[in-house]
C-alpha positions as a printed Julia matrix, in Angstrom:
256×3 Matrix{Float64}:
  10.37  -43.6   17.24
  10.41  -40.84  14.47
   9.47  -37.35  14.74
   6.31  -36.49  12.92
   3.52  -33.9   12.82
   1.17  -34.27  15.69
  -2.5   -33.56  14.52
  -3.84  -30.1   15.47
  -7.52  -30.99  15.21
  -7.52  -33.76  18.0
  -9.17  -32.74  21.35
  -6.51  -32.57  23.96
  -6.66  -35.38  26.47
  -8.7   -35.08  29.65
  -7.03  -34.45  33.03
  -8.47  -36.92  35.6
  -8.16  -37.86  39.25
  -5.35  -40.35  38.07
  -3.38  -37.9   35.97
   0.23  -36.95  36.89
   0.69  -33.49  35.02
   4.09  -32.15  33.98
   4.44  -28.75  32.39
   7.2   -26.92  30.68
   7.41  -23.23  31.26
   8.61  -21.14  28.49
   6.6   -21.34  25.36
   4.22  -23.75  27.15
   2.71  -21.78  30.31
   4.01  -18.47  29.09
   4.83  -17.01  25.8
   8.3   -16.87  24.9
   9.94  -13.39  25.39
  13.02  -11.61  23.6
  15.12  -12.23  26.76
  14.55  -14.85  29.32
  14.15  -12.41  32.03
  11.36  -10.48  30.22
   8.74  -13.13  30.42
   5.29  -11.95  31.46
   3.41  -14.22  33.75
  -0.38  -14.16  33.19
  -2.03  -12.98  36.41
  -4.36  -15.98  36.68
  -1.59  -18.57  36.05
  -0.33  -18.97  39.74
  -3.77  -19.47  41.05
  -4.72  -21.81  38.29
  -1.45  -24.03  39.09
  -2.43  -23.93  42.79
  -5.87  -25.07  42.06
  -4.65  -27.91  39.85
  -2.01  -29.06  42.4
  -4.57  -29.34  44.99
  -7.07  -31.12  42.76
  -4.39  -33.51  41.72
  -3.11  -34.16  45.41
   0.34  -32.78  44.57
   0.83  -34.75  41.23
   1.96  -31.66  39.37
   5.45  -30.61  38.33
   7.03  -28.06  36.44
   9.72  -29.55  34.07
  12.04  -26.85  32.67
  15.35  -25.82  31.32
  15.16  -22.63  33.71
  16.99  -22.68  37.01
  14.98  -23.25  40.1
  15.47  -19.62  41.38
  14.03  -18.22  38.13
  10.9   -20.46  38.2
  10.24  -19.68  41.94
  10.56  -15.94  41.09
   7.94  -16.21  38.22
   5.55  -18.66  39.92
   5.99  -17.39  43.63
   4.65  -17.75  46.18
   3.99  -21.28  44.83
   6.87  -23.76  45.28
   5.89  -26.67  43.06
   7.6   -29.86  42.45
  10.04  -28.97  39.99
  12.62  -30.54  37.53
  15.03  -27.46  36.84
  17.93  -27.23  34.42
  16.6   -29.99  32.33
  16.49  -32.34  35.39
  19.87  -31.52  36.92
  18.38  -29.71  39.88
  15.11  -31.13  41.33
  12.69  -30.1   44.15
  10.77  -33.13  45.28
   7.28  -33.22  47.08
   7.63  -31.89  50.68
  10.42  -29.45  49.51
  13.48  -31.89  49.4
  16.12  -30.57  46.99
  18.44  -32.8   44.91
  21.31  -31.61  42.69
  22.35  -34.28  40.16
  25.39  -32.67  38.6
  27.32  -29.54  38.56
  29.92  -29.81  35.79
  32.96  -27.25  35.81
  31.59  -24.44  33.41
  34.11  -21.82  34.47
  36.26  -21.75  31.11
  33.05  -22.17  29.21
  31.48  -19.31  31.05
  34.68  -17.09  30.33
  34.61  -17.79  26.57
  30.87  -17.4   25.9
  30.82  -14.17  27.81
  33.75  -12.89  25.57
  31.67  -13.98  22.35
  28.49  -12.2   23.6
  30.53   -9.05  24.23
  31.8    -9.17  20.76
  28.15   -9.51  19.37
  25.69   -7.45  21.2
  22.74   -9.52  19.99
  23.82  -12.48  21.91
  22.65  -13.23  25.5
  24.45  -15.59  27.89
  22.21  -17.23  30.66
  24.41  -18.68  33.22
  22.95  -21.5   35.48
  24.3   -23.65  38.39
  24.69  -26.55  36.25
  24.32  -25.42  32.66
  24.88  -22.49  30.36
  22.69  -21.17  27.42
  23.65  -19.1   24.6
  20.47  -17.26  23.15
  20.64  -15.78  19.74
  16.95  -14.75  19.31
  18.09  -11.05  18.69
  20.69  -12.17  16.14
  19.39  -14.88  14.08
  22.14  -14.51  11.6
  24.58  -15.68  14.16
  22.93  -19.19  14.35
  25.76  -20.91  12.6
  28.44  -19.17  14.57
  26.81  -20.1   17.84
  26.37  -23.58  16.88
  30.07  -24.01  15.99
  31.17  -22.16  19.01
  28.87  -24.21  21.41
  29.63  -27.58  19.83
  33.39  -26.95  20.08
  32.93  -25.76  23.68
  30.86  -28.89  24.75
  33.56  -31.17  23.25
  36.12  -29.48  25.28
  34.19  -29.5   28.64
  33.83  -32.83  30.72
  30.56  -34.33  31.54
  28.4   -32.17  29.34
  26.18  -32.22  26.16
  24.97  -29.89  23.64
  21.2   -29.05  23.17
  19.58  -26.87  20.53
  16.38  -25.27  21.53
  14.37  -22.27  20.23
  17.02  -19.7   19.2
  19.23  -21.08  21.89
  22.28  -23.5   22.25
  22.73  -24.97  25.77
  25.55  -26.99  27.22
  24.11  -29.1   30.11
  25.14  -32.17  32.19
  25.26  -35.28  30.16
  22.94  -38.18  30.82
  20.18  -35.93  32.41
  17.0   -34.87  30.59
  13.4   -33.8   31.21
  12.55  -37.42  30.29
  14.89  -38.79  33.1
  13.41  -36.4   35.65
   9.74  -37.36  34.8
  10.72  -41.02  35.06
  12.1   -40.35  38.51
   9.19  -38.53  39.71
   6.91  -41.31  38.49
   8.44  -44.02  40.6
   7.53  -41.95  43.76
   4.35  -40.6   45.55
   2.17  -38.82  44.7
   2.93  -39.58  40.97
   3.54  -43.17  41.1
   0.7   -45.28  39.68
  -0.9   -42.47  37.76
  -0.91  -41.79  33.93
   1.49  -38.89  33.0
   0.54  -35.96  30.72
   3.48  -33.79  29.67
   3.15  -30.42  27.69
   6.01  -28.83  26.17
   6.97  -26.8   22.95
  10.55  -27.28  22.21
  13.09  -29.96  20.86
  14.32  -30.23  24.55
  10.96  -31.48  25.34
  11.09  -34.45  23.0
  12.66  -36.62  25.77
   9.76  -35.77  28.06
   7.26  -36.9   25.36
   9.24  -40.14  24.89
   9.11  -40.82  28.63
   5.42  -40.2   29.42
   4.35  -42.18  26.21
   6.72  -45.12  27.21
   4.92  -45.08  30.55
   1.44  -45.2   28.95
   0.66  -41.41  29.14
   0.41  -38.71  26.54
   2.68  -35.83  25.31
   1.24  -32.47  24.07
   3.41  -30.35  21.73
   2.46  -26.63  21.99
   3.04  -24.9   18.76
   4.57  -26.14  15.38
   7.2   -28.51  14.48
   7.61  -32.18  14.1
   7.35  -34.05  17.4
   6.89  -37.44  19.15
   3.98  -36.15  21.09
   0.47  -37.52  19.91
  -1.13  -34.24  20.68
  -0.72  -30.71  19.61
  -1.96  -27.29  21.18
  -1.67  -24.27  19.18
  -0.38  -21.72  21.87
   0.46  -21.15  25.55
  -2.86  -19.33  25.85
  -4.76  -22.3   24.44
  -2.93  -24.67  26.89
  -3.93  -22.31  29.79
  -7.51  -22.57  28.57
  -7.32  -26.41  28.63
  -5.81  -26.3   32.12
  -8.69  -23.96  33.19
 -11.32  -26.21  31.68
  -9.81  -29.1   33.92
 -10.61  -27.0   37.12
 -14.19  -26.5   35.88
 -16.43  -29.46  37.24
 -18.86  -28.88  34.52
 -16.47  -28.97  31.63
 -15.84  -32.26  29.76
 -12.51  -33.61  30.59
 -12.62  -32.01  34.22
 -11.22  -33.55  37.33
 -14.01  -35.06  39.42
 -13.76  -36.46  42.84
C-alpha cells in the first residue's frame, strides 16, 4: 500500500456505538510544543476523553510514542487504556500493565547525551524502552542526527530506528502502534468493533495500516502523504470532531 495525499474535503467518519477509538497524543490531541515537556493540554480535553470513554463503554485508547508516566501526567486523573512507547508498554482495561520489551540502551544513552551536550539545540528524551533525539530547535542538524542515530541503532541489539517530526527515535524492534492496536482489537471491549485511529506523524502509519486492514479508518492530522483515507487539518479541528461525537444532536454522534 502506497502513501498518498488523503483528501482534506471529506467529512470525518462518524463515531458510533460500535466504534473502537484510538488516538495519538502529540500533534493529534494537543499541539506539538518546542520541547516534549512544554505541551499545553486544553482545559476541556480530559473531560472530553472521559465522556467519550464512558459512551464507548471503555473502547477508547491512547496510542503514543510517549512513556506512560508522561501521558498520565498530562491526562490525569484519567488512566485510559494506553499503548505507550509505540506499544512497548501497555495498560489494558482494568489497569493491567504489560511491558513487551526493554532493550539495553545504556551505551546509547551515554553517547546521545554526549552529542546533545555538544549541540545545545538538541534534546534527548530517555524512556524505559526507547530513546528519542529531538532536533526541532536545531533543524540544521537533521543530517547529523540521522547518521548518528542510524549508526547507534545498528550497534544496539533488538532495536530499530523511527523518524518522526523533528525527531529520531530508537525503539524495540517488531513493536509498533499498529501491532498494539491489533492486540487491543482482539480483546474486550474493543473486539468486534470498527476501529478508528487518528494520528499525525510517520510513526502513525503502522496504526493506519492496522485499522484499515481490520475494516476501520485512519485519520491523518495535518499535512503529508499517508495511508489514512481521511484528513483533519489540526488538533483543534480533531477535538471539535470528538466534541461533536458527544453531542447527541450532532450528525455522526454516539447514540444509545
